[in-house]
C-alpha positions in Angstrom: -6.5 -32.8 -1.3 -3.5 -32.8 -3.7 -0.7 -35.1 -2.6 1.7 -33.7 -5.2 2.5 -30.1 -6.1 0.9 -28.5 -9.1 3.4 -28.2 -11.9 4.6 -24.8 -12.9 3.0 -25.0 -16.3 -0.4 -25.6 -14.7 -2.9 -22.8 -15.2 -3.9 -22.3 -11.6 -7.1 -20.5 -10.9 -7.5 -18.7 -7.6 -10.3 -16.7 -6.1 -9.5 -14.1 -3.5 -12.1 -13.3 -0.8 -11.7 -9.6 -1.3 -12.1 -7.0 -4.0 -9.2 -4.8 -2.6 -6.8 -3.9 -5.4 -3.7 -4.2 -3.2 -4.8 -7.7 -2.0 -5.5 -8.8 -5.6 -2.1 -7.5 -6.8 -0.4 -9.3 -3.9 -2.0 -12.7 -4.8 -1.3 -12.2 -8.5 2.3 -11.3 -7.9 2.9 -14.2 -5.4 1.2 -16.9 -7.4 2.7 -15.8 -10.8 6.2 -16.5 -9.3 5.3 -20.2 -9.2 2.5 -20.5 -11.9 3.0 -17.9 -14.6 -0.4 -18.8 -16.2 -2.4 -18.0 -13.0 -5.9 -16.5 -13.2 -6.9 -14.5 -10.1 -10.6 -13.7 -9.5 -12.2 -11.7 -6.7 -15.3 -12.0 -4.7 -16.6 -10.0 -1.8 -16.3 -12.5 1.0 -17.4 -11.8 4.6 -14.7 -12.2 7.2 -17.0 -13.1 10.0 -14.8 -11.0 12.4 -14.8 -7.4 13.5 -14.0 -4.6 11.1 -10.7 -4.3 12.9 -9.5 -7.7 14.1 -7.3 -7.9 17.2 -5.0 -10.8 18.0 -3.8 -13.7 15.9 -6.9 -15.9 16.5 -9.4 -13.3 15.2 -7.2 -12.2 12.3 -6.5 -15.8 11.2 -10.2 -16.7 11.5 -11.1 -13.7 9.3 -8.6 -14.9 6.6 -9.8 -18.5 6.8 -13.4 -17.5 6.5 -12.6 -15.4 3.4 -10.7 -18.3 1.9 -13.5 -20.8 2.5 -16.1 -18.4 1.1 -13.9 -17.7 -2.0 -13.4 -21.4 -2.6 -17.0 -22.5 -2.2 -18.4 -19.7 -4.3 -16.1 -20.4 -7.3 -14.7 -23.1 -9.5 -11.1 -22.2 -8.5 -8.3 -24.5 -7.5 -7.5 -22.2 -4.5 -9.6 -20.0 -2.2 -7.4 -17.2 -0.6 -8.3 -15.0 2.3 -6.2 -12.0 3.4 -7.0 -10.2 6.7 -5.2 -7.3 8.3 -5.1 -7.1 12.0 -3.5 -5.6 15.1 -1.5 -7.7 17.6 0.0 -6.8 21.0 3.7 -7.3 21.1 6.9 -6.0 22.7 6.6 -2.3 23.0 3.1 -1.8 21.8 0.6 -2.8 19.1 1.7 -4.1 15.7 0.0 -4.0 12.3 0.3 -7.3 10.3 -1.7 -9.5 8.0 -2.7 -13.1 7.9 -3.2 -15.2 4.8 -5.1 -18.4 4.4 -5.1 -20.6 1.3 -7.5 -23.5 0.9 -8.0 -26.1 -1.8 -11.0 -28.3 -2.5 -9.6 -31.3 -0.6 -9.2 -29.4 2.6 -5.5 -28.6 2.4 -4.8 -25.3 4.2 -1.8 -23.1 4.3 -1.7 -20.1 6.6 1.0 -17.5 7.3 1.5 -14.0 8.6 3.2 -11.0 7.0 5.9 -9.0 8.7 4.9 -6.7 11.5 5.3 -3.0 12.0 4.9 -1.1 15.3 2.0 1.4 15.3 2.7 4.9 16.7 1.3 5.0 20.2 -1.4 7.7 19.5 -2.6 5.8 16.4 -2.7 2.5 18.4 -4.7 4.1 21.1 -7.2 5.5 18.6 -7.6 2.0 17.1 -8.0 0.4 20.6 -10.8 2.9 21.2 -12.7 1.4 18.2 -11.6 3.4 15.2 -10.7 1.1 12.2 -7.0 1.6 11.2 -7.8 2.7 7.6 -10.0 5.6 8.5 -7.7 6.5 11.4 -4.6 6.8 9.2 -6.7 8.7 6.6 -7.6 11.2 9.2 -3.9 11.5 10.3 -2.9 12.1 6.7 -5.8 14.3 5.7 -6.7 12.2 2.7 -9.0 9.3 1.7 -8.4 5.7 0.6 -5.0 4.8 2.1 -6.0 1.2 2.4 -6.7 1.0 -1.4 -3.2 2.4 -2.1 0.0 2.0 -0.1 -1.9 1.0 3.1 -0.9 1.9 6.6 2.3 -0.1 6.2 3.3 2.0 3.2 2.7 5.1 5.2 4.6 3.8 8.3 7.6 2.6 6.2 7.6 5.8 4.2 6.9 3.8 1.0 9.7 1.3 1.5 7.1 -1.5 1.8 3.7 -1.2 0.2 0.5 -3.1 1.3 0.5 -5.4 -1.7 4.2 -6.3 -1.2 3.7 -7.2 2.4 0.7 -9.4 1.7 2.5 -11.0 -1.3 5.2 -12.3 1.1 2.4 -13.7 3.4 0.8 -15.5 0.4 4.2 -17.1 -0.6 4.7 -18.3 3.0 1.2 -19.8 3.1 1.9 -21.7 -0.1 4.4 -24.1 1.7 1.9 -27.0 2.2 0.9 -26.8 -1.5 4.5 -26.6 -2.8 5.6 -29.6 -0.6 2.5 -31.6 0.2 4.5 -34.6 1.2 6.1 -32.6 4.0 2.7 -31.5 5.3 0.7 -34.8 5.4 -2.1 -33.3 7.5 -2.3 -29.7 6.6 -6.0 -29.2 7.3 -5.1 -27.1 10.4 -1.6 -25.8 9.5 -1.3 -22.2 10.6 -4.5 -22.1 12.6 -2.8 -22.9 15.9 -2.0 -19.5 17.4 -0.6 -20.7 20.7 
């Protein structure tokens, strides 16, 4: 575990536990803000959770599983997992993402993205077992929304795209790596969902 932040001139290598273009763009954008010489690789990592995670615990677990897989199946400094999920909140069900970042020493950073309320009919369809991506595609009469703007891009009418939402989550999850002396035991940071 690093006990000091990596200098900005360091050529950080990160592997993302996904091949999704928006997720890869999000990680590249977020890490390049700190380490301009970043290299971002992708691997197809299993989440170990359902295709449509519900609740913080399941969504965080999916992100953490992807980060662990990405780190152990690469020679990267950081393994990064991103997982989209649905959480019950005031007024209905919300779409959000969780990000987990892990280094070889066991330091973990985790954070969520912002949340957006799902339309009630769409939330009901997802609760009945339809994954959000195919459900929103059916609503729009097109294919591949998750590989483009994502549901968040559709719901915000393009004001926030999927990659921008995840990039903010990646930046938040970096806190234990940017200030390791402030997070002396970060092996469980972000995993507590109570």
